[in-house]
N, C-alpha and C positions, 0 to 999 in steps of 0.2 A: 494402570495396567502395564506399566513399564518399569524395569529396573534400570537405574542410572549408575554410572561410574561413581566412585566414592566421592569425589569432590565436585560432581556436576552442579549440585544446587549452590554450594558455596562459591563456585566460579561464576555462576550466573548472578548471584547476589553482588559479588565484587565488581561485576561488569555493569551493574545497574546505574545508569546515568541519565535516564530520562524518565517521563511519567509512567511509561510502560516498557518493560523489557521482555523480549520474547526469545526463547531458546529456539534456535534455527539449526536445521540440518541440511546438508546438500543432499539432493535426491535425484536418482535417475528419472529421465522423462517418462519412462513407461510406468513409473509409480505415482506420478503427480496427481492423477485423477482420484487416488484413495487418500489423498492428504489435503492439508490446507497450505496452499502456496501463498507466498507474500510478494507483494510489489514493493520495490525499494527505490527511493529516488536518488538523485545524484549526490546528495549529502549523506547517504546511508541510512536515511530514516525509512521505517515501514510505513507506507502510506495507504496500504489496504491489505486485508487478509481475504483470500479467495478460497471458500470452502469447496473441496473436491471439484476443481476446475475440469472442464471437458478435456478430453485428450488433445494435446497440442496447444491449449489455451492458458497454460500456467504462465503468470507474469514474470517468473524468475526460476532459477533452479533451486531455490531455497523453499523449505517448508517449515511451518511452525510445529514444534515437536511436543506439544501438549503441556509445556511448562511456561507460565507467564508470571511476571511481577506486575501487579495491577494496582492502580490507585484506589482509594476508598470510594471514589466517584462511580466505580463499577456498580455498586448498589443502587445508585440513582438511575442508571441507564438500563439496568435489567428489565424493569417493567415496560420500557419502550420497545424492547426487542420483540419483533413479530415471530411467531412460531415458524420454524422451517417447514418444508414439505412433509418432513417426517413428524411434525407435531412438536419438535424440540426447540427450546431456546438455546441457541448455539452461542458459545463463547466468542467465536470469530466475529459474529454479528455484533455483539457488544463491544469488542475491541474496535470494530469499524466505526461504531457510533462515537465512541470516545475520541478517535481520531478526527472525525468530522467536527467534533466540538472543540478541537484545538489541542488536545493532549498529543504529546510527542511520543512516538513509539520507536524503539530501536531493536534491532536483532542482535543476538550474540551467537555466533557459530559454535557448535558443540559436536562431539562425536554422535554418531547414529546409534540409538538404542540397540542392545543385542537382540531384542525381539524383532526389530525391523530387518536386521541382517538375517535372522533365521527365517523370516517370511520370505525373503528374497532367495535364499538358498533352497527352499522347498518348491519354488515354482519351476 
């Protein structure tokens, strides 16, 4: 549901240097509860994705922006993902399972999608 800058996907692929690469955006604190925030360790690895954290509980100022490069093992973990309270199998939960199984995830900071900026401007 988002339009990306012309080279955003190519840039993400070029930055892919781990099992999982996540397109990240910097996000204002007041918007974090509507996004998936990421926890990042001292080595720059994503250690957890937090879906829609409570206000003030986001583990960083970065959010996953809906674009991931994932290993084929994703298909193996999807059946293990419990449905969310909304009854959905959520990608952040699958990514967290992969990380728990030892897959390395890194983030790549990219520009904010125009649609996110438009949402912010209408508030």
